[in-house]
C-alpha positions in Angstrom: -10.0 5.4 -33.5 -6.4 6.6 -33.8 -6.3 7.5 -30.1 -7.6 4.1 -29.1 -5.0 2.2 -31.1 -2.8 2.3 -27.9 -5.4 0.5 -25.8 -4.2 -3.1 -26.2 -0.6 -2.0 -25.8 -1.4 -0.1 -22.6 -3.3 -3.1 -21.2 -0.5 -5.4 -22.3 2.2 -3.3 -20.6 0.1 -3.1 -17.4 -0.4 -6.9 -17.3 3.4 -7.5 -17.9 4.2 -5.1 -15.0 1.8 -6.8 -12.7 3.0 -10.2 -13.8 6.6 -9.3 -13.1 5.8 -7.8 -9.7 3.8 -10.9 -8.6 6.5 -13.2 -10.0 9.6 -11.5 -8.7 8.5 -9.7 -5.5 5.1 -11.0 -4.5 5.3 -10.4 -0.7 6.8 -6.9 -1.2 4.2 -6.0 -3.8 1.4 -7.0 -1.6 2.9 -4.9 1.2 3.2 -2.0 -1.2 -0.5 -2.4 -1.9 -1.3 -2.2 1.8 -2.4 -5.7 2.3 -2.0 -7.6 5.5 1.4 -9.3 5.8 1.3 -12.9 4.5 3.5 -16.0 4.8 6.2 -16.6 2.2 4.4 -19.7 0.9 1.8 -17.5 -0.7 4.4 -16.6 -3.3 3.8 -19.9 -5.0 0.1 -19.3 -5.9 1.0 -15.7 -6.7 3.6 -17.0 -9.2 0.8 -19.0 -10.9 -1.3 -15.7 -11.1 1.8 -14.0 -12.5 2.0 -16.5 -15.3 -1.5 -15.6 -16.4 -0.7 -11.9 -16.2 2.4 -12.4 -18.3 0.8 -14.5 -21.0 -2.2 -12.3 -21.4 0.1 -9.3 -21.4 2.0 -10.7 -24.4 -1.4 -11.7 -25.8 -2.6 -8.1 -25.8 0.3 -7.2 -28.2 -0.8 -10.1 -30.4 -4.4 -8.9 -30.3 -3.3 -5.4 -31.3 -1.7 -6.8 -34.5 -5.0 -8.4 -35.7 -7.8 -7.2 -33.5 -10.7 -8.2 -35.7 -9.4 -11.8 -35.8 -8.8 -11.9 -32.0 -12.0 -10.3 -30.6 -12.7 -13.4 -28.5 -9.4 -12.8 -26.6 -10.0 -9.1 -26.4 -13.4 -9.8 -24.9 -11.7 -12.3 -22.6 -9.7 -9.5 -21.1 -12.9 -7.4 -20.7 -14.4 -10.4 -18.8 -11.3 -10.7 -16.6 -11.6 -7.1 -15.7 -15.3 -7.4 -15.0 -14.6 -10.3 -12.6 -11.8 -8.3 -11.0 -14.2 -5.4 -10.4 -16.9 -7.7 -9.1 -14.4 -9.2 -6.6 -13.3 -5.8 -5.6 -16.8 -4.6 -5.0 -17.7 -7.7 -3.0 -14.6 -7.6 -0.7 -14.8 -3.9 -0.3 -18.5 -4.0 0.3 -18.1 -6.8 2.9 -15.6 -4.7 4.7 -12.8 -7.3 4.2 -10.6 -4.8 2.3 -10.7 -1.0 2.5 -11.4 1.2 -0.4 -7.8 2.5 0.0 -6.6 -1.1 -0.8 -9.1 -1.8 -3.6 -9.9 1.6 -5.2 -7.1 1.9 -7.6 -7.5 -1.7 -8.8 -11.3 -1.2 -9.3 -10.7 2.0 -11.1 -8.1 0.2 -13.4 -10.5 -2.6 -14.1 -13.2 -0.2 -15.1 -10.9 1.9 -17.2 -9.5 -1.2 -19.0 -13.1 -2.4 -19.7 -14.1 0.9 -21.1 -11.1 1.5 -23.3 -11.1 -2.1 -24.7 -14.9 -2.0 -25.4 -14.4 1.4 -27.2 -11.5 0.0 -29.1 -13.5 -3.0 -30.2 -16.3 -0.8 -31.4 -13.7 1.3 -33.4 -12.2 -1.8 -34.9 -15.5 -3.1 -36.0 -16.6 0.2 -37.5 -13.2 0.5 -39.3 -13.7 -3.0 -40.8 -17.1 -2.0 -42.1 -15.7 0.9 -44.1 
């Protein structure tokens, strides 16, 4: 369990970084990811996405302080990652985006789901002792 204690912090930091990138440099960040160039007005909906990244990022630090009491929110992040993975699989499978554009994000979604589920199991076992 000791090694997994970092899990919510790692996820929180990743969400904060993504939130900052989507908030402060959305067009440049999409270009860095290899996506098709977009119009500047897409920055507005991406700023709304950024807000969710930022709030859930901070929330992961809150979850880490009292994980047993915040399992709903921890599982919420697992669900978000499952939906992210499903979207990646769909858009990649349909040929809309290449695996080069989606592979890292799909790996990250899977990694986050696995470490958070392992973390939740460890938290529950620790509470039983």
